[in-house]
N, C-alpha and C positions, 0 to 999 in steps of 0.2 A: 159678324161679317169680316172683321179684321183678322180674326183667327183663321177663317177659311182661306183668305188671301195669303196669309202667312204659310199655311200648309201647302197651298198651291205653288207658292214660290219655291218652297223646299222641294217639292215633287219635280218641279221644272228643272231645278239644278241637278237633282239626282238623275233625271232623264238625260240631261246633257252629258253627264259623266259616263253613262252607259254607252251612249252613241260614240263619244270620243274614244272609249276603250275599244269598242268594236272596230272603229275605223283605224285606230292605231295598230291593233293586232293584224289587221288585214294588210296594212302598209308594210309592217315588219316581214310578214310572210312573202309579200311581193318582192321586197328587197332581197331577202334570202334566196328566193327562187331565181331572181335576176342574176345574182352573184354566181349561183351554182350553174346557171345557163352559160354565163360568160366563161366560167372556169372550164366547163365541158368544151365550149367552142375553142378556147385558147389551147386546151390540151389536144384537141383534134387537129388544130392547125400545126401544133408542134410535132405531133406524131406524123403528120403528112410530110414533114421535112426530114424526118429520121428514117434511115434505111431500115429495112426489115432486120430483126434481130438475127435471123438466119444468116444475113450477110456478115455479121460480126463473127458468128461461129465458123463460117466458111473461111473467112480471112485468117482467123486464128489457126484453123486446121492447116491451111496452106503454109503459114509461117512456121509452124512447129513440127509438123509431120516429118519433114526431111531429116530432123535431128533425132527422131525416136528410133530405137533399135529393139530387136527381139534377141534374147540371150538363151541359148540352149546350153545346159551345164551338166557335166558329169563330175561327181565327187566320190572319192573312196572314204567311207566313214568307218572308223574302227569301233568295235564293240557293239552294244545293243542299239537298235534304232529307237531313240527316244526323242521327245520334243522338250524344249526348254521352258515348259510351263508347269505350274502346279495343278493339282486336281481341279480346282475351281476354274482356272483359265482353260484347261482342256475341255471342261464341260461347256464353257461359253463358246469356244471355237469349234469343238468337235462333239456335237450332241450325241446322246444315246438313242439312236433310232431303232435299233434292233431289240431293245428292251433287256439287254443282258446286264445292265447296271454299270457298264463301262463306256467311256466316251469312244465313239467310232473314229479311230485314228486312220490316217492313210495306210494303204497296204504295206505291211512289213514293219510298221512303227509300233512302239511299245510305250505304255505309260511310264514316265521316269521314276515313279514310286513303286513300280512293280518289281519284285525281287526274283522273277522267274528266270532271269539271266537272258543270254542271247548269243548271237554268233560273235565270239571274241575275235574271229579272224577278220571281221569287217565286212562291208557290203558296198556295192556301187549304188549311188543315189543319182537319179536323173531328174532334171527339172527344167522348167521354162519360166523365164521372167522377162522383164523389160529394162530398159535403160535409156538415158538421154545423153547425147554428145554435147558437152559443155565447153570444150576448148579444142582448137585445132592448131597444131604447130607443124607446118609443112605437110608431110605425109603421115604424121602421128596425130591421132585423135584420142581424146580422153572422155570416157563415159562414166557418168554417175549412176549408180544403181544401189540396191540393198545388199547388205552383208549376207542376209539369209538367201540371196540369189547367187552371188558370186564368191562369197567368202569360202576359202578352202577348196576352190574348184581345181580339178586336175585338167579338165578340158573345157573350153568355151568356144561355141560357134556363134558368131554375131551375124544377124541378118539385118541389113540396112533397109531403109524405106524403099529404095529402088530395086530391091530383090537380090542384090549382091550378098554373098556370104563370105565372112572372114573367119578363118580357122586359127588365126594367130593371136587370139585375145589373151592378154596377160594381166594378171591381177597386180595392180600397183600397191594396193594396201586396202585393209578392211578394218572397220571399227565396230565391234559387236555392241558397244555401249550406246551407240546411236543408230545402229543398223545401216550404216553407210559403207559403200565400197566403191573403189575406183578401178576401172579396167582400161587398159591401153590397147589400141589396135593400130595397124598400119594400113592406111587406105587413102586414096586420092579422091578429090571431088566430093568431100563431105562438108556439111554445113552445121556449125554449132548453134545451139539455142542460146537464149539470152536470160541471164539471171534477173529475177525480180526481187522486190523488197517485201518479204513476208510480214514485216512489222507493220506494213500499211494495210494488211487485210482486216476486214471487219465482218462480223456476222451478217450474212445476207448478200455478200459479194458473189457475183457470178464466177464460176471456175469451170475448167474443163480438165478431164483426166484422160491421158493417153497411155497406150500399152498394148499388150498382146493377151487379153483374157482368153483362157482356154486354148491358147495357141493361135487365136485369130489376130494376125499381125495387122497393125495399122488402125486399131480401133480407137474411137474417141467418144467420150460421154460428157455430159454437162450437168451442172447442178449449182448449188450455192454452198457457201461456208456455213455450216450448221453451228459450229462452236470453235473456240480457240483454247489453247493451253490445256489440252486434255492429257491426263496421266492415267493410262489404262492398265498398266502393270505387265505389258507383254515383254518388256526388257528387264524385268526384275531379276531374272536368273543371271544376267550378265552385269548386274549392278549398274544398269544403264540410266540414260537421261531421256525423259519423255516430256515433250511439250507439243503434242500433236495438234495439227489442224483437223478438225472433224468436218467431213463433207457428206453430202447426200448424192453426189455424182456416183453412178454405179461403178464399183471396183470389184473385180473378181480375181480368182487365182490366175496368175499370169500377168496381172497388172503391176505386181510388185516391182518397184524400181523405176517405173515410168514417171513422167513429169505431171505435176499438177500445175495448171497454167491459168493466168488471169485473162481478162478480155483484151489486154494489150499484147498478148502473145508472149508474156514473160513467165519463166518458171518460178513459181512461188512455193513449190513443195515437191517432195518425192513420195509417191504412193507407197504405202507400207503394209497396211493391214485392214481387215474388216472385222466387225463384231457381228456374229451370226449364230442363229440357233439351228440353221439347216446346212451350213457349209457354203451357201451361196450368199450373194449380196442381199441385205435386208434394210438398206437405207442408212447404214452407218459405216463410213470408211475413215481411215486415218492416214495422214501424210506428214512427213517430217518437214518443218518449215525450211524454206530455201536459205534463210540467213544462217541457220545451223548447218544445213547441208553444205553450203558454200565454204564455211569455215573448216569443216571436217575434210572436205575435198582438198582444200589448199594444204592442210597439214599432211594428208595422205600422199598427195602428189609430191610434196617437198621432202618428206621424211619417211614415208612408208608406214607411219604410225601417227597417232594423235598424242600430243604432249599436253597435259592438263595441270592446272594449279591444284594445290592440295593443302588442307589445314591439318587434318589428323584428329578429327573429333567425331563423337557420336552425337547426333542431333535429332530433335523431334519438334513437331509443330506445337505452338502455344495453343492453337485451337483444339488439338487432340489431348492436351494435358492442362486443362484450365485450372483444375484443383492444384496442380503443382505450381503453376504460375501465381495463383492467388496466394498460396502459402508463402511465396517469396516476396509478397507485397507488390506484385506487378499488376497493374490495372488495365493494361493495353489489351486489345483484341487480337493482334497479330504479332508475329515474331517467331523466333526459333530458340528453343531451349537447348543449351549444351548439357547433354546427359553424361558425357564422358570425354576425357582428353587422353590421347595416347602419349606414352613416353617417347622422347627423342623424335618429336615431330615439330613442325612449325608452330603449332598451337601450344605446345608444351611450355609452361612457364608464362604464357601470355593469357590464354583463356582458362577459365576454371569451370568445373561442374557447377550447374545452377546459374551460370551466366545466361542472360536472355539477349540474343543478338537482335537489335532493332533496325540497324542501318549498316550498309556496306558502302564505304566511300560516299557517304552523304545520301545515298538512295535507300528508301525504306525497304526493309526485308519483311516480306509477307509470310513466306512459308519455306519449308525445307527444299522443295523443288526449285524455287527461285534462287535460293542461296547456293545450292549445289551447282546449279547451272552457271551462276555468275563466277563462282570460285574456279570451276573447271575451265571456263573461257579465259581466265586470267593467266598470263604466262608465269611459269615458275621463276622465282627470284624477284618478282615484283612485290612491293610493299602495299598492303591495303590497310585502310582504317576501318575498324569495326566499332560501332557504337553499341555498348552493352549495358544492360541493367544489372547491377551487382550490389548486393547488400543495401538495397533500397535507394541506390543512387545511379545516375547515368554517367558513364565515362567512355572515353575513346581509347581503344587498344589498337596499337599498330602491330601487324603481323606480316612477316616476309614469307610468302608462300613457297612451298617446296614442289617437287614434281610428284604427281600422283603415282603410286606403285600399282602394279597389276592386280595385286590381291588386296581387296578391301573388306575382308571377312569381318574385321572388327566393327566397321561401321554398319555392317548388316546384321550385327548380333542382337542379343536380347535387350534387357534393360527397359527403359521407359517407352521405347518404341513399340513394345508389345501391346497390341490393342486389348488384350485380355487382362490387363493389369487392374489392380484395385477391386478384387472380388473376394471378400472373406466376410463371414458373418460375425465372428467374434470381434468385440471392440478392443480387447486387451492385446497389446502389441508385444506379447512375449515371444521369445525365439521359437517356442513350440507351436504357438498358434500361427506363426508365419511359415512354419514348415522347415525350420533349419535347426541344426545343432551347432553350437559354437564352442571354441576352446581358445585358451591363451596359447599362441603359437610357440612351439619349441624351435630350437636352432635347426633341427633336422627338417621340420615342416617349412620353415622359412626358406631353406635351401631347396627343398623339393618343389615348392610352388614358385620359385624364382623371385621371391620378395627381397627387398633390400635388407642387408645384414642389420640386426638389431631392431627390425620393424616391430611395432607394438600395436595392439588392438585385439579384436575378437575374430579369430579365423573360422570361416564357415567350413565345417568338416562333413556335413551331410545336408542334402536338400531332398525333401520328400517329394516324390513324383506327383505332379498335379497340384502341388501346394501353391499358396499365394507367392511364396518366395521364388519358386520355379517360374511362375508366370511373370514375375518381375525381372527375371534374367539372372538371379543370384546363382552362383555356382560354387562347388567345392573349390577351395583355394582362394576365394575372395576374402580380403581382410577388411573388416569394418573398423574404421579409424575414428568416426564420429557419428553421433546420433542426435539429430535436431540441433546441430551446431556445437554440441558438447563433446570434447575429445574423450575417447575411451582408450585405455592402455591394456585392458584385460577383458577376458570373457565375463568375469564377475561384474565389472563396471557396466559392460554392455547389457547384461541381463537385468541389472538394477534399473537402468534407464528405460529399457524396453518394457519392464513391468509397470512403469509409471506412465507410459505413453498410451494414447488412445487412437486406435486406427480409424475411428470415425472422423477425427480431425486430421489424421495423417501423421506418419513418422518418416523422417528423412534420414537415410543412411548414406554416409560417405564411404565409398569402397575403393580399395587399392588392389591392383593385381600386377603381375609382371608386365602386362601390356600397357598399363596406365591407371588412371583413376576415373571414377564416374560417380554420379549421384543417383540414388534410387529412392523414389518417393512412394510410400505404401499407404494406401487408405482403403476403406471399404464403404465410402459414401454411396448411398443408394442412388442409382442412375435413373 
């Protein structure tokens, strides 16, 4: 009997637990539903107090449209009609719809890599773009647009929002490296737009794009910021600077140069390009950030050109050359490797090949794009402090910047920036396996290749086409002065060190030329 009562007691307790669990779960669901109901109610009350989003778009349109212009341009272009893109970019922006194996370029244009020649006497190019008035001084108005719209223009007809046409548009200055141009017109009763702060943009922000797509003056589209800090390669031919805002607001031919605007009616970008497989808008557009455009505008208006700071180095991303960085003892994930230093430049005698730049004036350096932009924005003559990782230690190096020259061919050259580096099957790092022939330089060779008198090392006298050495950017006339940190004074010393090296682990060459010195890291680690 006692046992039965005990069992009954246990059962009763268990039954109470089940009831409590059921009641508790029900209460939780009721509370969750009540909260959701309250949230919906509060949201509806809030929405009832907010004007229709269309009111915002209408207000922005009324605030910005008076400042937007259409630009009809005539240019006389000498030589063959080509576009400043490589084959890959041509195929992205001008697809092959007719199936002939070539990108379908605009009428009269030719692939820049096509050797068929063209009309050397030149041709007249006619186009339509957009612009935005950003400053008014009396009867003079200054318009910001794209270099690819107004740069090199012989004639410009400006159509204002009220329908007036101005035939006296004058190019104040153009900057191919950012694709910004400034045009000046004489006109009364015009209203400037207001600059916004592009640094405040975030992914998901509402934006509106203005311009004259396909010649339809006064068009406006809207969308959101899809991404920031895009480098898409469209300014590569001009060794340009890309930090594009990516948007999904429809942008089409004719929108170029028009303003990208936030919901406060402020210009946060200049519409520049689209990525398309059809030639029309497909959801991806690019705009130059307003903070960059404003800086370029100020320089062009004041000087007719852009003055940029300059180091005089060849650089590459740590993320692209992880094996190189690891071989130097660097364990960081970001930074910029100095692959070469030009002679007689601000960096000469300050920075060295294999330095890894981690900070600029105390701010972290993440990649080449960021460092190039920061240096370019710094005025020549200003001293900067660069934190570098060198020989296993971190140290600060002060460099007084110079003025960037027009020709930056050295910085765009080969070396470790070549994405095809480090591909060779043999592990032995002999000169032959690398695809080079070397010799101890004679006085005549030293003079021929512009090397310093008495220079010692192993002179590269031949580079096999398609070889690992060629992919690394090694050229005839390069003087190898050290291998894996060991100085070499002759071809025999170099050959001996190379024969003992292992490409699977990597071999580092220090190379000197008449232009400067650089470091080349060679390995064949399987990717």
